[in-house]
Legacy VTK file of the C-alpha trace (Angstrom):
# vtk DataFile Version 3.0
C-alpha trace
ASCII
DATASET POLYDATA
POINTS 555 float
-22.102 0.814 -13.711
-22.864 0.408 -17.063
-20.365 0.546 -19.806
-20.971 1.728 -23.235
-19.209 -0.781 -25.263
-18.708 1.107 -28.602
-17.750 -1.317 -30.963
-15.324 0.849 -32.997
-13.512 1.458 -29.293
-13.090 -1.727 -28.691
-12.153 -3.489 -31.481
-8.997 -0.358 -32.212
-8.065 -0.466 -28.483
-7.443 -4.561 -28.664
-5.433 -3.845 -31.143
-2.994 -2.559 -27.854
0.042 -4.550 -26.382
0.278 -7.144 -29.212
3.039 -7.808 -30.951
3.458 -7.135 -34.961
2.758 -10.219 -36.770
5.150 -10.505 -39.821
3.392 -12.353 -43.130
4.397 -15.734 -43.715
6.031 -14.558 -47.218
8.256 -12.521 -45.512
9.330 -14.658 -42.673
9.759 -17.221 -45.515
12.764 -14.617 -47.298
14.869 -14.674 -43.851
16.214 -16.985 -41.270
13.969 -18.290 -38.696
14.120 -16.312 -34.562
13.638 -20.145 -33.317
13.994 -23.686 -34.198
12.768 -26.246 -31.986
14.464 -29.625 -32.898
14.838 -33.362 -31.951
11.168 -33.050 -30.804
8.411 -35.945 -30.879
6.079 -33.461 -32.407
2.325 -34.181 -32.409
1.225 -31.885 -34.996
-2.960 -31.836 -35.440
-2.568 -31.308 -39.044
-3.751 -34.490 -41.229
-1.439 -33.793 -43.798
1.146 -34.589 -42.139
0.585 -36.000 -38.564
4.488 -35.876 -36.544
7.813 -33.969 -37.030
10.943 -33.950 -35.941
11.470 -29.990 -35.543
9.118 -26.490 -36.161
10.883 -23.072 -37.229
9.416 -20.006 -35.515
9.879 -16.780 -36.485
7.853 -13.263 -35.351
5.266 -15.342 -33.022
4.475 -17.592 -35.788
5.460 -21.289 -37.464
7.509 -20.755 -40.680
7.827 -24.655 -40.741
7.909 -28.051 -39.691
9.355 -31.223 -40.615
12.553 -33.373 -40.239
15.418 -32.334 -38.194
17.545 -31.879 -41.208
14.830 -29.872 -43.689
14.290 -27.248 -40.493
17.848 -26.825 -39.235
19.071 -26.507 -42.917
16.698 -23.008 -42.825
18.997 -21.688 -39.731
21.076 -18.398 -39.860
23.725 -16.940 -37.581
20.884 -15.364 -35.536
18.423 -18.311 -35.229
18.249 -19.679 -31.429
18.181 -23.874 -31.843
16.521 -25.147 -28.742
17.462 -28.539 -28.149
14.095 -30.195 -26.961
15.959 -33.820 -26.065
13.439 -36.282 -27.834
10.741 -34.625 -25.265
7.189 -34.607 -27.073
5.545 -31.169 -28.117
1.531 -30.422 -28.693
-0.261 -27.797 -30.076
-1.626 -25.571 -27.541
-4.319 -27.045 -25.786
-7.671 -25.083 -26.212
-10.253 -25.032 -23.304
-13.386 -24.336 -25.372
-15.705 -23.683 -22.425
-14.530 -22.300 -18.929
-15.146 -19.398 -16.902
-11.238 -17.608 -16.630
-12.045 -14.184 -15.849
-14.668 -14.615 -12.943
-12.617 -17.646 -11.672
-9.601 -15.472 -11.804
-11.176 -13.288 -9.714
-12.423 -15.197 -7.032
-9.456 -17.210 -6.790
-7.929 -13.376 -5.735
-10.745 -12.892 -3.206
-13.079 -15.491 -2.140
-12.600 -18.873 -0.173
-11.498 -21.937 -1.974
-13.837 -24.474 -0.628
-12.330 -27.411 -2.529
-11.615 -29.138 1.380
-12.343 -32.512 2.177
-14.289 -31.531 5.504
-17.279 -29.393 6.271
-14.932 -28.530 9.124
-12.175 -27.392 7.125
-14.607 -25.219 4.786
-16.021 -23.875 8.528
-12.359 -23.317 9.318
-11.344 -21.446 6.455
-14.663 -19.318 6.147
-14.266 -18.343 9.487
-10.913 -16.805 8.686
-12.268 -14.893 6.043
-14.996 -13.880 8.112
-12.587 -12.860 11.362
-10.556 -10.240 8.659
-13.581 -8.969 6.276
-14.732 -5.349 7.203
-17.592 -4.758 8.641
-21.008 -4.887 6.137
-18.604 -7.655 4.136
-20.010 -10.539 2.715
-18.441 -14.089 3.253
-17.811 -15.304 -0.119
-16.870 -19.351 -1.386
-16.226 -20.769 -4.329
-15.582 -24.878 -5.543
-17.536 -26.585 -2.496
-18.161 -29.717 -3.802
-20.855 -31.888 -1.572
-19.390 -35.374 -2.587
-15.910 -34.261 -2.091
-16.643 -34.013 1.759
-15.894 -37.154 4.299
-19.485 -36.084 5.853
-21.219 -37.206 2.953
-23.783 -34.479 3.108
-24.006 -31.260 1.883
-23.395 -28.287 4.380
-26.291 -26.425 5.804
-27.050 -22.729 6.962
-26.463 -24.385 10.575
-22.829 -25.355 9.871
-22.324 -21.794 8.566
-23.824 -20.325 11.638
-21.984 -22.013 13.749
-18.787 -20.099 12.480
-20.200 -17.099 11.387
-23.922 -16.040 12.381
-23.384 -12.366 12.340
-22.406 -12.016 8.459
-24.147 -13.711 5.600
-22.287 -16.100 3.734
-22.710 -17.518 0.735
-20.640 -20.512 -0.921
-21.440 -21.286 -4.891
-20.967 -25.432 -5.861
-17.858 -25.704 -8.179
-20.683 -26.735 -10.600
-21.879 -23.119 -10.297
-25.637 -23.710 -10.199
-26.629 -23.459 -6.633
-25.331 -21.996 -3.579
-25.502 -22.817 0.261
-26.384 -19.545 2.615
-26.428 -19.340 6.142
-28.873 -17.710 7.900
-27.932 -13.768 8.176
-28.049 -14.745 4.456
-31.189 -15.667 3.950
-32.644 -12.988 6.257
-30.789 -10.366 4.293
-32.537 -11.773 0.979
-36.187 -12.130 2.911
-36.407 -16.111 2.253
-38.673 -17.715 4.697
-40.338 -21.123 4.903
-43.166 -18.864 2.856
-40.839 -17.935 -0.070
-42.572 -20.059 -3.035
-39.925 -21.887 -5.329
-38.890 -19.518 -8.265
-39.303 -21.048 -12.391
-36.636 -22.838 -12.734
-35.473 -23.016 -9.056
-36.163 -24.856 -5.977
-35.258 -23.678 -2.134
-34.183 -26.436 -0.507
-36.299 -27.421 2.874
-36.003 -29.629 5.826
-39.526 -31.829 7.131
-40.535 -28.357 8.909
-40.516 -26.389 5.381
-37.668 -24.486 6.943
-34.727 -23.395 4.254
-31.188 -25.317 4.416
-29.041 -22.992 3.210
-29.522 -24.688 0.147
-30.623 -23.026 -3.078
-30.888 -24.277 -6.917
-30.115 -22.848 -10.119
-32.848 -19.920 -10.352
-33.701 -19.816 -6.555
-29.517 -18.713 -6.157
-31.476 -15.073 -7.931
-33.248 -14.633 -4.814
-30.261 -13.818 -2.517
-29.468 -10.197 -1.966
-26.349 -9.524 -4.103
-23.085 -8.523 -1.968
-21.936 -5.020 -2.449
-19.786 -5.086 -5.659
-16.486 -4.101 -4.838
-14.309 -4.982 -7.747
-12.386 -2.625 -9.394
-10.769 -2.838 -13.376
-7.877 -3.815 -11.500
-9.276 -6.404 -9.914
-10.839 -7.746 -13.173
-7.244 -7.404 -14.595
-5.286 -9.119 -11.612
-8.000 -11.865 -11.908
-7.346 -12.624 -15.398
-3.708 -12.422 -15.566
-3.760 -14.824 -12.904
-5.625 -17.321 -14.031
-4.221 -17.091 -17.323
-1.039 -17.999 -15.672
-2.601 -20.774 -14.240
-4.047 -22.384 -17.227
-0.615 -21.718 -18.888
1.235 -23.536 -16.803
-1.392 -26.833 -17.674
-0.609 -26.442 -21.264
-3.835 -24.227 -21.774
-2.756 -21.634 -24.596
-6.481 -20.514 -25.678
-9.907 -20.168 -23.615
-13.128 -19.589 -24.434
-15.234 -17.957 -21.499
-18.574 -19.177 -21.773
-20.289 -16.529 -19.745
-18.989 -13.350 -20.337
-19.883 -9.381 -20.003
-18.657 -6.129 -21.013
-16.404 -5.911 -17.899
-14.711 -9.359 -18.416
-13.921 -8.292 -22.072
-12.481 -5.050 -20.374
-10.101 -7.498 -18.283
-8.954 -9.465 -20.902
-8.613 -5.954 -23.074
-6.637 -4.708 -20.251
-4.300 -7.633 -18.932
-3.436 -8.055 -23.073
-2.571 -4.536 -23.268
-0.058 -4.862 -20.185
1.848 -7.390 -21.638
-0.544 -9.863 -18.538
-2.134 -11.986 -20.792
-0.966 -15.361 -21.033
-3.179 -17.302 -22.973
-5.617 -16.604 -25.813
-9.612 -15.797 -25.354
-12.928 -16.406 -27.006
-15.037 -14.242 -24.709
-19.143 -15.414 -25.153
-21.230 -12.844 -23.903
-24.244 -13.896 -21.873
-27.474 -13.315 -22.899
-28.454 -10.247 -20.699
-26.031 -8.452 -22.215
-26.683 -9.099 -25.733
-29.098 -6.315 -26.769
-26.326 -3.726 -25.054
-23.659 -5.214 -27.909
-25.873 -5.637 -31.128
-27.106 -2.392 -30.516
-23.290 -1.284 -30.511
-22.737 -2.969 -32.948
-20.263 -5.553 -31.365
-20.517 -9.003 -32.999
-19.141 -12.456 -32.844
-15.288 -12.186 -33.987
-14.874 -8.769 -33.190
-11.354 -7.972 -31.664
-7.985 -9.805 -32.569
-6.316 -12.698 -32.043
-5.480 -12.300 -28.196
-9.270 -11.200 -27.567
-12.130 -11.804 -29.154
-15.466 -11.365 -29.133
-17.506 -15.224 -29.213
-20.851 -15.931 -29.108
-24.030 -15.307 -27.360
-24.478 -17.743 -24.398
-27.925 -19.341 -22.754
-29.268 -21.576 -20.539
-31.717 -24.213 -20.920
-31.259 -26.421 -18.179
-29.351 -27.572 -14.881
-26.033 -28.952 -13.757
-24.404 -32.623 -13.747
-22.098 -32.274 -10.901
-24.976 -30.755 -8.779
-27.233 -33.577 -10.352
-30.200 -31.070 -11.650
-29.698 -31.189 -15.640
-33.205 -32.088 -17.329
-33.572 -35.711 -18.195
-36.379 -37.655 -19.715
-35.771 -40.755 -17.650
-35.112 -40.166 -13.670
-32.041 -39.609 -11.393
-30.751 -43.161 -10.136
-32.651 -43.522 -6.640
-34.928 -40.270 -6.886
-37.764 -41.246 -9.128
-39.754 -37.738 -9.217
-36.343 -36.117 -10.207
-35.896 -35.826 -13.603
-33.949 -32.240 -13.160
-34.792 -28.387 -13.865
-35.706 -26.367 -17.106
-33.916 -23.184 -16.276
-35.134 -21.693 -19.265
-38.242 -22.507 -21.633
-37.590 -23.370 -26.149
-39.494 -19.608 -26.091
-37.455 -17.927 -23.807
-34.407 -19.791 -25.505
-35.858 -18.677 -28.721
-36.690 -15.139 -27.996
-32.388 -14.348 -27.231
-31.657 -16.633 -30.040
-33.441 -14.980 -32.884
-31.997 -11.803 -32.161
-28.355 -13.186 -32.028
-29.217 -15.164 -34.932
-30.050 -11.901 -37.147
-26.899 -9.500 -35.423
-24.687 -12.961 -36.573
-23.822 -13.945 -33.934
-22.487 -17.435 -33.051
-25.059 -18.975 -30.507
-23.997 -21.691 -27.561
-26.567 -23.222 -25.646
-25.889 -24.701 -21.941
-27.703 -28.009 -22.309
-26.827 -30.731 -20.199
-29.582 -33.756 -19.984
-31.170 -35.025 -23.442
-34.423 -33.116 -22.220
-32.999 -29.904 -22.769
-30.346 -30.873 -25.770
-33.809 -31.718 -27.574
-34.978 -28.024 -26.643
-32.237 -26.634 -27.671
-31.702 -28.131 -31.118
-35.222 -27.725 -31.771
-34.452 -23.894 -30.758
-31.557 -23.754 -33.340
-33.814 -25.657 -36.609
-36.326 -22.817 -35.693
-34.208 -19.674 -36.030
-32.000 -21.228 -39.087
-35.729 -21.732 -41.039
-36.392 -17.969 -40.338
-33.381 -16.571 -41.070
-30.870 -18.602 -42.683
-27.326 -17.955 -42.536
-24.149 -19.993 -44.265
-22.337 -21.204 -41.674
-23.607 -20.467 -37.945
-21.452 -23.218 -35.946
-24.017 -23.534 -33.550
-22.436 -24.638 -29.984
-24.217 -27.121 -27.278
-22.559 -26.548 -24.338
-21.767 -29.525 -22.365
-23.970 -31.668 -24.190
-24.017 -34.741 -21.760
-26.527 -37.405 -22.327
-27.227 -37.913 -25.915
-29.096 -40.217 -27.837
-29.360 -41.438 -31.725
-31.817 -39.078 -32.509
-29.822 -36.049 -30.990
-26.616 -36.899 -32.919
-28.378 -37.134 -36.174
-30.222 -33.753 -35.911
-26.888 -31.924 -34.622
-25.078 -33.492 -37.797
-27.701 -32.122 -40.034
-26.992 -28.975 -38.675
-23.529 -28.452 -37.695
-23.871 -28.044 -33.869
-20.784 -28.232 -31.985
-20.373 -30.282 -28.987
-18.598 -29.552 -25.670
-18.744 -31.869 -23.571
-17.338 -31.851 -20.212
-13.638 -33.698 -20.524
-12.558 -34.051 -17.030
-15.682 -35.267 -15.398
-15.653 -39.124 -16.249
-12.160 -38.803 -13.521
-13.050 -35.906 -11.287
-16.527 -36.918 -10.708
-16.481 -40.057 -10.855
-18.505 -40.562 -7.696
-21.270 -39.022 -8.996
-21.859 -40.646 -11.927
-24.026 -43.141 -9.595
-26.842 -40.940 -10.066
-26.630 -41.491 -13.713
-26.029 -45.494 -14.036
-24.017 -47.251 -15.775
-26.371 -47.792 -18.699
-26.583 -43.847 -19.127
-22.877 -43.521 -18.619
-22.772 -44.707 -22.016
-24.502 -42.199 -23.823
-22.821 -39.877 -21.731
-19.754 -37.152 -22.422
-20.217 -38.881 -25.532
-16.897 -38.422 -27.499
-16.716 -41.537 -29.364
-20.413 -41.155 -30.532
-19.554 -37.522 -31.495
-16.229 -38.623 -33.780
-18.337 -41.558 -35.138
-21.048 -39.633 -36.020
-18.566 -36.807 -37.642
-19.682 -34.059 -35.154
-17.262 -31.611 -33.963
-16.529 -32.080 -30.715
-14.032 -30.029 -28.295
-12.433 -30.725 -24.915
-13.875 -28.262 -22.396
-13.065 -28.399 -18.321
-16.194 -25.116 -17.438
-13.362 -24.468 -14.721
-14.226 -24.310 -12.183
-16.782 -27.211 -12.135
-14.261 -29.449 -13.943
-10.425 -29.320 -13.081
-8.765 -27.419 -16.148
-5.609 -29.535 -16.948
-5.496 -31.028 -20.122
-3.448 -34.174 -18.863
-6.569 -35.166 -17.088
-9.179 -35.005 -20.350
-7.021 -36.611 -22.064
-6.578 -39.456 -19.656
-10.297 -39.466 -19.110
-11.644 -39.568 -22.847
-8.570 -42.374 -23.409
-9.371 -44.507 -20.213
-13.088 -43.430 -19.106
-12.013 -44.292 -15.317
-12.177 -42.492 -12.017
-9.959 -41.581 -9.795
-11.052 -45.047 -7.939
-10.657 -46.929 -10.669
-13.972 -47.110 -11.960
-14.916 -47.439 -15.705
-18.236 -45.280 -16.513
-19.235 -45.356 -20.321
-15.793 -47.995 -21.609
-17.371 -48.014 -25.517
-17.252 -43.732 -25.636
-13.358 -44.739 -25.186
-10.545 -42.636 -27.735
-7.581 -43.003 -28.807
-4.787 -40.509 -27.335
-4.056 -39.434 -30.839
-7.785 -38.674 -31.571
-8.162 -36.817 -28.114
-5.438 -34.496 -29.395
-7.033 -33.412 -32.307
-10.219 -32.748 -29.826
-8.277 -30.261 -27.528
-6.482 -28.618 -30.136
-7.600 -27.876 -33.479
-11.219 -29.049 -32.866
-11.514 -26.354 -29.909
-10.140 -23.966 -33.066
-13.538 -25.028 -34.925
-15.386 -23.831 -32.479
-14.318 -20.546 -32.376
-14.064 -19.751 -36.213
-10.182 -20.269 -35.353
-9.181 -22.966 -36.997
-7.210 -21.200 -39.957
-5.074 -19.178 -37.142
-4.245 -22.037 -34.464
-4.878 -25.451 -33.072
-2.391 -27.204 -35.135
1.492 -26.972 -35.821
1.751 -26.061 -39.167
2.711 -22.994 -41.309
1.517 -19.837 -40.935
-0.293 -20.558 -37.848
0.527 -18.948 -34.351
3.441 -20.590 -32.318
1.297 -21.749 -29.664
2.958 -25.261 -28.549
3.079 -27.563 -25.431
6.516 -29.098 -24.357
5.323 -32.726 -22.360
8.128 -34.980 -20.519
6.183 -37.844 -22.058
4.487 -39.262 -25.444
0.867 -39.756 -23.998
0.825 -42.360 -27.105
3.993 -44.657 -24.892
2.536 -44.483 -21.532
0.254 -46.339 -19.208
-3.066 -44.488 -19.828
-3.862 -44.605 -16.499
-0.646 -42.781 -15.553
-1.626 -39.691 -18.707
-2.617 -37.457 -15.796
0.532 -37.388 -14.188
2.927 -35.845 -18.028
3.983 -32.757 -16.839
4.570 -30.160 -18.577
7.832 -28.732 -19.382
7.344 -25.625 -21.586
4.593 -23.392 -22.488
4.188 -21.300 -26.075
2.058 -18.784 -27.095
2.690 -16.280 -29.887
6.370 -17.391 -29.926
7.033 -16.806 -26.408
7.657 -19.336 -23.522
5.087 -18.161 -21.199
5.802 -21.144 -18.702
8.964 -23.041 -18.121
9.309 -25.730 -15.625
LINES 1 556
555 0 1 2 3 4 5 6 7 8 9 10 11 12 13 14 15 16 17 18 19 20 21 22 23 24 25 26 27 28 29 30 31 32 33 34 35 36 37 38 39 40 41 42 43 44 45 46 47 48 49 50 51 52 53 54 55 56 57 58 59 60 61 62 63 64 65 66 67 68 69 70 71 72 73 74 75 76 77 78 79 80 81 82 83 84 85 86 87 88 89 90 91 92 93 94 95 96 97 98 99 100 101 102 103 104 105 106 107 108 109 110 111 112 113 114 115 116 117 118 119 120 121 122 123 124 125 126 127 128 129 130 131 132 133 134 135 136 137 138 139 140 141 142 143 144 145 146 147 148 149 150 151 152 153 154 155 156 157 158 159 160 161 162 163 164 165 166 167 168 169 170 171 172 173 174 175 176 177 178 179 180 181 182 183 184 185 186 187 188 189 190 191 192 193 194 195 196 197 198 199 200 201 202 203 204 205 206 207 208 209 210 211 212 213 214 215 216 217 218 219 220 221 222 223 224 225 226 227 228 229 230 231 232 233 234 235 236 237 238 239 240 241 242 243 244 245 246 247 248 249 250 251 252 253 254 255 256 257 258 259 260 261 262 263 264 265 266 267 268 269 270 271 272 273 274 275 276 277 278 279 280 281 282 283 284 285 286 287 288 289 290 291 292 293 294 295 296 297 298 299 300 301 302 303 304 305 306 307 308 309 310 311 312 313 314 315 316 317 318 319 320 321 322 323 324 325 326 327 328 329 330 331 332 333 334 335 336 337 338 339 340 341 342 343 344 345 346 347 348 349 350 351 352 353 354 355 356 357 358 359 360 361 362 363 364 365 366 367 368 369 370 371 372 373 374 375 376 377 378 379 380 381 382 383 384 385 386 387 388 389 390 391 392 393 394 395 396 397 398 399 400 401 402 403 404 405 406 407 408 409 410 411 412 413 414 415 416 417 418 419 420 421 422 423 424 425 426 427 428 429 430 431 432 433 434 435 436 437 438 439 440 441 442 443 444 445 446 447 448 449 450 451 452 453 454 455 456 457 458 459 460 461 462 463 464 465 466 467 468 469 470 471 472 473 474 475 476 477 478 479 480 481 482 483 484 485 486 487 488 489 490 491 492 493 494 495 496 497 498 499 500 501 502 503 504 505 506 507 508 509 510 511 512 513 514 515 516 517 518 519 520 521 522 523 524 525 526 527 528 529 530 531 532 533 534 535 536 537 538 539 540 541 542 543 544 545 546 547 548 549 550 551 552 553 554
């Protein structure tokens, strides 16, 4: 259903349901509401890196300092919470994820994060047996390298359990789909169907489709009837932000939103069901309507804000379709897929640039990144802006020229933060040498490039402790080290996951570090990540998560 998305209505209604915010000078004239003391605080503030206590009022930080200094601010009504030596960090910012659509999928689809094709078949059959006539059976989070069979699931596997109704399973990477014969039939995909531009229909030795569709080939599928209501989207947002807050995430960038997901966030906020702040990027398909309605980057409030426009240049790392300059290991003729060429990217980017939108381009391979940088360079020369904060979403495989160009244009890097740890078994497709230039947090830091922490959930797990361990150790779940030269310190990784994420959404003045005047978004950890074995950081427990001065999660 088409929504008329009037800017004045959007900005006005975003004010509903939010807590009133008292100015800092007003806060300081009275005693704080709450003091957290006897804590080991990492602030992500270079002017005051560590502290023992923090004072809060009306959802904001009043003061940060020593136990004595902060406790002296207490009044008779101040709640004093003894943190008992536990560690406090700023709330973590997942700078690239897909919360609204993920929440909806958790409510409606089969979670295929299972360890065998047989288990997936059983889960799909159970869903099909309880589905209404005509319903598609949808699955998500399937991962071909995590199942014991060591192969892709095929149409024939799905036909065994659901021959009479269409099935579509999405890889957790989001760029490939696995369907049964009924879905192919309804979509008129046969052995004679040509591969679309920027996509591939995978075929067997006889030329028959196997059920695996890559990149733009997924667009050939007939769309299941859309029965999702506004309430479904709101419930999905409520669920996913609760899930993420339990892991310590207090802000999330939705990297491919639209008018419907924006409404879902707004509705959840109005119902006081939002457990994390949202910066919602808009997919390029919706940019014309947004510009026509006068909506632009930054509209909204500090709970739900319109982000940049999102474009897609190339394929996926986890699904091995990213566009590379050198072929995949073991596949000498496979260099990946370009989804949108430079002219297509430019045609949308220049419109957004002229309308004062931030622009993010999904680019994984070094070829995709180079094409994206060409677009940024071109639009900035044609229509210069003072602070565009161009974003490279994923920015995985880099080289020295890419680093130089990114630094010159102040381009923000948003690489996968949990991939080395979680997707280590896939790295053989890229090779050890190439891994020295992948997920290159060390290189970004050393070259003065802002780099953030991202999960891209569902493609990667969203837990910040996993992201810290992956960045600090560069070690996968089996103990294999990939690209040791890209290791960073825990302190560096904490800044990447907090203040850098705030900068990427133009919000570094209101969140991302623990300092006076910023929002009280923070996390209590049961251990200090700088003091444990780096290979056990993932086991650190989140004891509490606070957003806007309110505990949204307590263990």
